[in-house]
TORMIGU-137440 format. One line per field, with one value per atom (N, C-alpha, C): residue number from 1; residue in one letter; atom name; z, x, y. Coordinates in Angstrom, 3 decimals. Example, Ala and Ser with C-alpha at 12.3 -4.5 7.8 and 13.67 -1.06 7.14 Angstrom:
# residues 2
resi = c(1|1|1|2|2|2)
resn = c(a|a|a|s|s|s)
name = c(N|CA|C|N|CA|C)
up = c(7.800|7.800|7.800|7.080|7.140|7.870)
east = c(13.190|12.300|13.200|12.850|13.670|12.900)
north = c(-5.690|-4.500|-3.300|-2.250|-1.060|0.030)
//
This chain:
# residues 79
resi = c(1|1|1|2|2|2|3|3|3|4|4|4|5|5|5|6|6|6|7|7|7|8|8|8|9|9|9|10|10|10|11|11|11|12|12|12|13|13|13|14|14|14|15|15|15|16|16|16|17|17|17|18|18|18|19|19|19|20|20|20|21|21|21|22|22|22|23|23|23|24|24|24|25|25|25|26|26|26|27|27|27|28|28|28|29|29|29|30|30|30|31|31|31|32|32|32|33|33|33|34|34|34|35|35|35|36|36|36|37|37|37|38|38|38|39|39|39|40|40|40|41|41|41|42|42|42|43|43|43|44|44|44|45|45|45|46|46|46|47|47|47|48|48|48|49|49|49|50|50|50|51|51|51|52|52|52|53|53|53|54|54|54|55|55|55|56|56|56|57|57|57|58|58|58|59|59|59|60|60|60|61|61|61|62|62|62|63|63|63|64|64|64|65|65|65|66|66|66|67|67|67|68|68|68|69|69|69|70|70|70|71|71|71|72|72|72|73|73|73|74|74|74|75|75|75|76|76|76|77|77|77|78|78|78|79|79|79)
resn = c(x|x|x|x|x|x|x|x|x|x|x|x|x|x|x|x|x|x|x|x|x|x|x|x|x|x|x|x|x|x|x|x|x|x|x|x|x|x|x|x|x|x|x|x|x|x|x|x|x|x|x|x|x|x|x|x|x|x|x|x|x|x|x|x|x|x|x|x|x|x|x|x|x|x|x|x|x|x|x|x|x|x|x|x|x|x|x|x|x|x|x|x|x|x|x|x|x|x|x|x|x|x|x|x|x|x|x|x|x|x|x|x|x|x|x|x|x|x|x|x|x|x|x|x|x|x|x|x|x|x|x|x|x|x|x|x|x|x|x|x|x|x|x|x|x|x|x|x|x|x|x|x|x|x|x|x|x|x|x|x|x|x|x|x|x|x|x|x|x|x|x|x|x|x|x|x|x|x|x|x|x|x|x|x|x|x|x|x|x|x|x|x|x|x|x|x|x|x|x|x|x|x|x|x|x|x|x|x|x|x|x|x|x|x|x|x|x|x|x|x|x|x|x|x|x|x|x|x|x|x|x|x|x|x|x|x|x)
name = c(N|CA|C|N|CA|C|N|CA|C|N|CA|C|N|CA|C|N|CA|C|N|CA|C|N|CA|C|N|CA|C|N|CA|C|N|CA|C|N|CA|C|N|CA|C|N|CA|C|N|CA|C|N|CA|C|N|CA|C|N|CA|C|N|CA|C|N|CA|C|N|CA|C|N|CA|C|N|CA|C|N|CA|C|N|CA|C|N|CA|C|N|CA|C|N|CA|C|N|CA|C|N|CA|C|N|CA|C|N|CA|C|N|CA|C|N|CA|C|N|CA|C|N|CA|C|N|CA|C|N|CA|C|N|CA|C|N|CA|C|N|CA|C|N|CA|C|N|CA|C|N|CA|C|N|CA|C|N|CA|C|N|CA|C|N|CA|C|N|CA|C|N|CA|C|N|CA|C|N|CA|C|N|CA|C|N|CA|C|N|CA|C|N|CA|C|N|CA|C|N|CA|C|N|CA|C|N|CA|C|N|CA|C|N|CA|C|N|CA|C|N|CA|C|N|CA|C|N|CA|C|N|CA|C|N|CA|C|N|CA|C|N|CA|C|N|CA|C|N|CA|C|N|CA|C|N|CA|C|N|CA|C|N|CA|C|N|CA|C|N|CA|C|N|CA|C)
up = c(20.739|20.283|19.999|20.906|20.725|19.511|19.321|18.164|16.856|16.863|15.654|15.313|16.340|16.140|15.607|16.150|15.700|14.243|13.877|12.484|11.545|11.980|11.169|10.983|12.052|11.963|11.010|11.078|10.172|8.730|8.508|7.157|6.636|7.496|7.078|6.686|7.341|7.017|5.635|5.066|3.735|2.638|3.010|2.027|1.329|0.048|-0.651|-0.129|0.015|0.475|-0.547|-1.007|-1.953|-1.244|-1.438|-0.942|-2.172|-2.191|-3.341|-3.145|-4.024|-3.983|-3.374|-4.009|-3.548|-2.986|-2.430|-1.731|-0.349|0.454|1.785|2.602|2.628|3.417|2.903|1.587|1.021|1.325|1.222|1.495|2.977|3.857|5.289|5.615|5.005|5.228|4.780|3.590|3.093|4.010|4.437|5.333|6.658|7.206|8.467|8.316|7.219|6.978|6.905|6.223|6.133|7.498|8.275|9.626|10.512|10.281|11.073|10.630|9.591|9.197|7.958|7.305|6.062|4.984|4.286|3.362|1.913|1.584|0.187|0.039|0.134|0.071|-1.257|-1.958|-3.235|-3.227|-3.656|-3.753|-5.202|-5.397|-6.735|-6.914|-8.041|-8.327|-9.828|-10.208|-11.634|-12.127|-11.184|-11.539|-11.958|-12.650|-13.089|-11.956|-10.939|-9.801|-8.511|-7.411|-6.123|-5.616|-4.650|-4.027|-4.034|-4.715|-4.741|-5.344|-4.652|-5.184|-5.280|-4.616|-4.669|-5.599|-6.426|-7.341|-8.417|-9.008|-9.964|-11.135|-11.669|-12.832|-12.467|-11.191|-10.786|-10.339|-10.475|-10.144|-11.344|-11.128|-12.210|-12.450|-13.695|-13.973|-13.289|-12.654|-11.984|-10.623|-10.138|-8.838|-7.729|-6.862|-5.701|-4.459|-3.437|-2.190|-1.151|-0.474|0.601|1.829|2.070|3.271|3.823|5.107|5.789|6.104|5.963|6.326|7.841|8.584|10.045|10.614|11.618|12.217|12.942|12.941|13.624|14.966|15.923|17.236|17.399|17.513|17.643|19.070|20.036|21.422|21.871|22.908|23.425|24.149|24.454|25.221|24.370|23.043|22.161|21.670|21.519|21.047|19.619)
east = c(14.199|13.012|13.312|14.040|14.345|15.238|16.234|17.124|16.375|15.435|14.636|13.778|13.186|12.363|13.224|14.396|15.299|15.724|16.003|16.371|15.204|13.984|12.802|12.632|12.860|12.753|13.808|15.024|16.079|15.739|15.127|14.700|13.640|12.711|11.665|12.246|13.312|13.938|14.589|14.817|15.398|14.348|13.079|12.004|11.797|11.431|11.173|9.905|9.993|8.858|8.649|7.408|7.081|6.269|6.663|5.911|5.299|3.978|3.281|3.121|3.731|3.629|4.857|5.284|6.487|6.172|4.965|4.616|5.249|4.885|5.469|5.296|4.094|3.838|4.650|4.752|5.527|7.007|7.553|8.976|9.295|8.415|8.626|8.522|7.570|7.418|8.661|9.166|10.372|11.556|11.707|12.804|12.710|11.510|11.308|11.596|11.155|11.438|12.939|13.659|15.114|15.767|15.299|15.849|15.552|14.426|14.047|14.751|15.571|16.381|15.948|14.878|14.473|15.501|15.980|17.091|16.661|15.434|15.008|13.717|13.832|12.672|12.692|11.566|11.474|10.241|10.417|9.318|8.839|7.557|6.973|6.089|6.270|5.463|5.256|4.184|3.924|4.542|4.956|5.493|6.956|7.406|8.802|9.738|9.192|10.008|9.230|9.938|9.295|8.613|7.731|7.099|5.582|4.979|3.517|2.910|1.957|1.297|2.251|3.398|4.378|5.545|5.407|6.490|6.677|7.831|8.218|7.242|6.760|5.875|4.445|4.121|2.769|2.687|3.752|3.703|3.082|1.920|1.145|1.519|1.573|1.857|0.822|1.294|0.403|-0.086|0.404|-0.020|0.514|-0.369|0.011|-0.490|0.336|-0.026|-0.289|-1.421|-1.735|-0.923|0.108|0.879|1.381|1.412|1.822|3.313|4.025|5.445|5.643|4.531|4.612|4.203|4.931|4.555|3.212|2.490|1.198|1.359|0.586|0.601|-0.693|-0.551|-1.717|-1.886|-1.406|-1.525|-2.983|-3.285|-4.657|-5.070|-4.135|-4.467|-5.136|-5.108|-5.740|-7.074|-8.071|-9.399|-9.372)
north = c(-122.565|-121.866|-120.393|-119.731|-118.313|-118.103|-118.958|-118.799|-119.046|-119.990|-120.245|-119.025|-118.411|-117.214|-116.069|-115.902|-114.835|-115.058|-116.303|-116.609|-116.281|-116.610|-116.313|-114.804|-114.024|-112.570|-112.019|-112.554|-112.097|-112.432|-113.595|-113.966|-112.996|-112.597|-111.665|-110.307|-109.890|-108.606|-108.617|-109.802|-109.916|-109.983|-110.162|-110.263|-108.913|-108.931|-107.663|-106.986|-105.666|-104.860|-103.747|-103.582|-102.513|-101.448|-100.205|-99.056|-98.404|-98.300|-97.748|-96.245|-95.479|-94.029|-93.376|-92.290|-91.593|-90.218|-90.100|-88.870|-88.878|-87.919|-87.796|-89.072|-89.632|-90.842|-92.027|-92.178|-93.281|-93.167|-91.958|-91.759|-91.983|-91.522|-91.742|-93.227|-93.918|-95.350|-96.109|-95.809|-96.477|-96.198|-94.971|-94.604|-95.377|-95.463|-96.173|-97.664|-98.253|-99.674|-99.930|-99.059|-99.212|-99.048|-98.098|-97.916|-99.122|-99.776|-100.941|-102.216|-102.130|-103.276|-104.017|-103.571|-104.224|-103.883|-104.897|-104.706|-104.507|-104.883|-104.895|-104.085|-102.754|-101.867|-101.127|-101.151|-100.446|-99.552|-98.313|-97.361|-97.350|-97.616|-97.648|-96.420|-95.739|-94.562|-94.441|-93.820|-93.599|-92.295|-91.447|-90.137|-90.217|-89.186|-89.123|-88.727|-88.055|-87.642|-87.890|-87.936|-88.181|-86.926|-87.094|-85.942|-85.980|-86.945|-87.026|-85.774|-85.178|-83.984|-82.800|-82.872|-81.788|-82.134|-83.185|-83.551|-82.481|-82.498|-81.460|-81.337|-82.460|-82.366|-81.982|-81.911|-81.515|-80.057|-79.316|-77.896|-77.193|-76.649|-76.078|-74.617|-74.184|-72.776|-71.879|-70.835|-69.907|-70.364|-71.505|-72.004|-71.106|-70.674|-69.878|-70.591|-70.613|-71.263|-70.191|-70.295|-69.353|-69.740|-68.995|-69.257|-67.933|-67.869|-66.662|-66.734|-65.624|-65.640|-65.665|-65.516|-65.490|-66.848|-67.329|-68.621|-68.514|-69.601|-69.631|-70.333|-69.901|-70.508|-71.315|-72.624|-73.502|-73.993|-73.265|-73.711|-73.638|-74.400|-74.478|-73.201|-72.322|-71.123|-70.045|-70.202|-69.224|-69.756|-68.879|-69.340|-69.813)
//
């Protein structure tokens, strides 16, 4: 019984898996699936490059991001 279950699990790892979207979540999902032993993982995206909203073709002229050069402290000790 145990060997049959193990063979079935190995067969499942060979099945094709599609990850829809090449944004951060899609890339992390594909990476995790590969680390977990899935052999046939494909990332599908409509964009020309990976990155989702941060992909190369979605960088808009004049786009500025509000970010501070100083690290923020999100500890519970601050109000």
